[in-house]
Structure formats: C-alpha cells, structure tokens
N, C-alpha and C positions, 0 to 999 in steps of 0.2 A: 670565644670562637676564634679559630685561626684566621689571620688576615690574609689578604691576597699575596702580600710579600712573603709570608710564611709558605704558602702554597707554591710560589715562584721558586723559592730556595729549595723546597722539597723536591720539585721536579728535577733539579740538577743533582740530587742525591740518589735518585733511582738508578740502580745498576743497569747498564745497557742503554740508557737514555742520554744522548748527547744533544748538542745545540740544535742540529737539524731535526731530530725527532721531536724536540720540544716545540719547535715552530710548527711542525705538523699537528701536534696535539692541540696547540692553541688555535690553529687555523680551523680545526674541525670542532673543537669544543667551546671556543669563544674566550676562555680565560683559564688561568692556572687553577683557580678555585673550581671551575666547572669540570676541569679534567678529573679532579679527585672526587667529584660528585657523580661522575658518569658510571653507569654499570659496566661490567666486564664485557658484555656483548658489544656495546657501543665502541668501547676502546679498541676492540679487536677489529673493527671495520676501518680504523685509521690506517692509511698506507704506511708500511714499514713497522707497524706494531703488531706483533704476533701474540699468542696467548701467554707466553712466558713473560714478555715485557709488560703486557697489560696486567697480569697478576702482580708483578713487581711494583707497578704504580699503586695498586690498591692494598699492598701489604701494610699491615699496621706497624707503626714505628717510624716511618719516614717523616711524618709531621712533627713528632717529638724531637727528632734529630734536627729538623729545621729550626725548631724553637731554640734549641741549644745554640745553633749557629747565630741566631738573632741576639741572643743574650751576650755572646762573645763580641758581636759587632757593636752592641750598645756600650760595652765596657771600653772598646777602642774608640768610640765616637765615630764609627764608620757606617757607611750606607751600602745597601744592596741595590744595584741598578739593573732592572730587567729591560730587555731589548725594546719593549713597548713604552718605557718611561721617557719623559721629556728630557731628563738629565743624562740619559744614556748617550754616548758619543754618536753624533750623526754620521761621522766618517765610517763607523763600523756597521751601521744598520744595513747598508746594501750588500755587504759582503756575505757570501754564502756560508763561510765557515766561521763567522763572527760568534763570539761567546754569547749565549742566550742571557747570561747573568754575569755581572761584574761586581766586585767589591771595591769600594773607594773610600780613602781616608784622606782628608786634606781640604784645601780651599780653592783649588784651581777650577777654571771653567773648562770642562772637557770638550766644549764646542768653541774653543777659541778660534778667532778668524784665521790665524796663521799658525801653523805647527811645523817643526823641524825635528826629524829623528837623527840623532847622532850615535853611531855605534862603531865598534872596533875591537881590537884585540885586548885581552886582559893584561898582556905584557906590553903595555904601551911604552914607547920610547919618549924621550924629551921632545923630539920632533913632533910626534903625534899629539902630545899634550899641548904643545905650543900652537899647533894648527887648530885644535879644538877650541882653545881659548880665543884664538883670532876670529874664528867663525862666530862664536857667540857674541864677542864684543862688537862685531860688524852688524849683527842683526838687532842689537838693542833698540835702535830708533824705530824698528818696524813692529815692536811689541809682539814678538814671536814666542810661542810656548815650546819649550825644549823637551823632547821625549827621549828617554834612554831606559837602560835596564838595571841600573844600580850595581853593576858588576865592577870588578877591578878594572883598572886601565882607563880606556877611553870613556867608558860609561860614567864612572865616578868623576872623572875630570869634567865631563859635560855638565853633570849636576852641580858640582861645586862652583864652576865658572858661572853658571846661570844664577846661582844664589848671590855670588859676589857682584853680579851685574844687575840684580834685582829683576830677573826674568823668571816667570813661572816655569817650573820644571816638574815633569811627571815621571816617576819611576815605576816602570812596569815590571812586576815580580813574578817569579815562577813558584813562589811559596805563598802561604797565607799571610795576611797583613800583620799578624803577630810574630812572624818569624822573619827577621831581617837577615838577608844572606848576600854577601858575607856579613857576619856580626860586627865586624870592625867599621862598617858603614852606618851603624846605628845613629850616631850623632847627626850625620848628614841627612839621613832619612827623617829624623825628627825635625831638623831645620826646614826640610822641604815641605812639611805639613802646612806651615803658615804661608808659604809662597807658591806652593804647587801641590803635590800630593803623591800618594802611593796607589797603584791600581793593580788588580789581579783578578783572574777568574777562579782562583783556588780559594776554597773556604778557610776560615781561620784554623790553625793547627796543621795545615798541610806543609810538609817538608819539601824543600827544593830538589826533588828527585830529577834525574837526568832527562827523562822523557818530557818533562814540563817546560824545559827551556825553548825547544823549537816552537811549541805552542805559544809561549810568551812572546817570541820574536814576531809572530804574525800580528800580535796586537800592536807592537811598536810600529810596524810597517803600516798597518791599517789606520793608526791614529795620525800619521805623518803626511803632510802635503809633499814633503821631499825628504829623502833619506840620504845621509851622507856617510859613507864608510871611510873612516880616517886611516886606520891601519888594520890589516887582517892577513892571517896566514892563508895558504892555499885552500884549506878547509876550516870550517868553524861557524859559530853562530852568527857573525856579522854577515857572512855570505848568504846564510839562510834568510836573514832579514831582508837583504837586498833582492833575493829571489821572490819573496813574498811581495815586496814593494813593487816589483815589475809585474807580477800577476795582478796586483790591485791597481795598476795604471798610475803608480806614483812616480814622481821624478826621482831618479837615482843618480848620485854623483859618488865618485871614488877619488881619493887623494893619491896621486901616483907617488911611487917611491923608488928607491935605488934597486937595481936589478939583483943585487947580491944580498939583499935584506929579506929574511924569512917573512917578516910581518908587513912587507910590501907586496908579497906575491899575490895575495888575494885581491887587493885593489887593482893591480896591474892586469890580473886575469879578467876582472869585471870590465875593464876598459877595452882590453883586447877583444873580448867576446861581445862587445857592443851591449853589455847589460848595464852599463853606467856611463854617464858623461864624465869627462875628465875635469876634475876640480883644479883650478889654477889660482883663484882668489875668491873672496866673498862675493864679488860682483857677479860671478857665474851664477850663483843661486839667486841673488836679488834681481838680476836682469831676466833670468829664465822664468821666474815666477811673477815678474812685473810688479814686484813690491815697490819699486821706486816710482811707479806711475800711479799708485793708489788704486789698482784695479780691483782690490778686494772691498773697496768702499762703494756703497750704493750710489748710483748715478742720480743727480738732482733732476734729470730729465725724466719725463714719464710718459712721452707720447711715442707710440710705435708708428712706423711707416704705414701707409694705407695697406690694409690686408686684402689679398685677392679673394674674390668670392668663391673660388673653387678650392679653398683650403680644406684639408681633410680633418676629421675629428681628432686624429692622433697629433697632427701638426698643431692644431689649436690647443690640445692638452699640453703639449710640450712648451709652447709659448706661455701658457697660463702659469705653469709651474716655474719657468724661469723668471716671470714678472714678480713672483712672490719672493724671490731671493736676488741678492746682488749677482750671485753666480752659483752654479751647481756643478759638481763633478758628474761625469757621465754615469758612473755606477749609481750614485744617489738618484739621478734623473730616471734611470732605468727602473730602480726599485720603486720610486714614487709613482711612476706612470704605468708600471707593469708592462712596459714594451720591451721585448727581447733586444738584447744588446745589438745584434746585427742590424735589425730593422731601425732601431733608434739611431745608430750611426748614420744610416742612409738618410733618415728624416732630418738630422741635424745638418748634414751636408747640403741638402736641398734648401733648408731654411737659411743656411749661410750664404748660398749663392743668390738667394732672393733678397738678401740684405736685412733679415730679421734677427739673425743670431750671429754672434761672433765667438770663435774659439779662443780659449785662453790657455796659457801654459798649464801643464799638470792635468790635461784632459778635462778641463773645466769649460763651461759655456755660460754666456750671458746674453741678454737681449740687447739689440741695437736700438737706441732711442734717437729721435730727431727733435 
C-alpha cells in the first residue's frame, strides 16, 4: 500500500496544484492519503479546486510517479519533508508561500537556533570574498548555521568558509538533489553533506531552469534569521532574496561598496532605499540579533509577573505559546495562534506595556520572567 509520504509527494506532482492548494486540500481532507481517497464530488467542494484540478488529483499514474521519486531519494540517502513533519523547518511553516514539500540530504539541523543567510553576486571580487570570510569567522562562537545558494561567487565562498570553520552550512538548490549546479561545485556539495546539507523543493531529476531560482531565493530568505547581501548588481538574485527577507520580517544587512563598482550598486541601493541596514563589521549582526547576550537561550527563571484577572483569551493564548519556547518570531506566533498579524501586533504591544512580553531583534518575542 502507498505510504503517506508517497501520497504527499504525489500531491506535489499533480499539474496545477501548488503549495497553497495542497494546504487547502489537507485542511479539508485531513491528510495526503485522505485526499487521494476522496471522491471527485468532495474534492470539487474544496475552495480553489475546480473539476479539472480534482480530476487531475485522481488521475491514475501520479502515485507511481511518486514511487519513482521515493526510489531515487533512497539511492541518494535523502528525505522528503512535508510541511506537517516535525523535521520540516519551523521558520518556513508560517510563511504563506512556503513549499509544501522539501527534499533534504545531509546531517544539518534545519531548525538550528541561529541562522544566517549570505548571498551576493556570482562575479565576486576579492573584497567580497574577504568580507564573506570575515563574517563567518566572526560568528563561529555563536554556533550559527550558514544558508546560501551553492552558486558561483559569494555563495560558494560562504559554503567553503563555513566548512573551513566547522560551521553547518545548507545549500538551497534550484535543481533536484541529484543535479549539482554548477557542476564544478560537486566536491563542495559532497563535503557539505557531513557538516550541513542540501535542500530543494524540486524533485530529483529537475534541471536548474531560470524560473526556479527566484523560488529558491525565497527559501534562503525564509530559513534565515538575518540575510546579508555582500555584493550585488543593481538587479539580480541577491536583491530578490533581500526583498523576500523584508517581506518575511527578517533582518537584512548590505555591505556598502565603492560608487563606481557595478557589484556594489545593488547593496548601495538597498541601503539608500532603507531595505537593508548598513553592514560595517560583524558586531552589527551580533548586536542587532543580541547573540552576544545569549537571548536565544531559555531563561532559567520560570515565574511570570502576576497576571491581571481581565486578561483576554487571546492574550492568555499568546503568553502560553511564548512560555513553550525561549522566543518566537511574530510570523510563527501568528501561525500557531491563528491570530491575524494586525491584531497580534496590537496584542503583543499591550502585553509589552504590561510587562509580560519583551520584543527582541528580528521581530521575535519572549516572555518576561521575574
């Protein structure tokens, strides 16, 4: 009998069904297996699923295609991570456009306590490579997981420097796990498996077509607590990653460059348009995210200030969720509580004024203990 993982993979192979529709189907049917067991009439009642899409879901052959994917994953020693799985990255779960399914190969913890995205031009200068190395060497004491895209230039410099400094590093790919692009980075990609890993939403055998790279960039942004653009032209993938990071409420830094250098234009533009903070030294990142104060570590105290008797159910729910974690990003808090972002921001502000919650860098929140 097909497993639930096979059904989950099969959902991503149905033409016209993307991550948002997959979540709709799971919400109405209960599980991926239940989706394929549902009659046509029931599927057609799911919002966004018309008759054509419903028939495509039930079309014979998609399960056998998923079985072939599982066979290729087994040969690679890779795993398929559905958005409901515990191992799926928590940072991605609250994002409306996060992949419903990811393919992962490696040893890294996708839910590391601290993550840093490093991106930039494929035509990196010596200056850009030196800054990249400087950043990574500076964050070694903070046990940070480095995220990048395995591309030429800044990306590969970030991965190789991470390996040299024994930091976990994750390469987010636009292709399938079995197609390393560019191929000259095959050895680095292999070395990363024991210390980090490779991650993609593309099934094995997928070639790195141009339209897949912007989608790849959103995963880099979503996985990162902070994104640093080291060098970038006025247009390009690094700026797309920064745009996603801003949309996801991540911290964004850009390394300034000389005015007459083409691959400083993008960074200077981000700073000018207030889409990135200016990077001047590694301390900018460390202090902004309060890594030097150990804010990501759970507090040894566990007593809340006396709670008012008129606290609302939503306020109590938010406090309960925050007590379960050392800290939570506002997106994750909204997702877990199912409280709309606008109302949640107001609730958090009220709780902060009352002394129950404190705001942290990177749009994160934590409970105040006494």
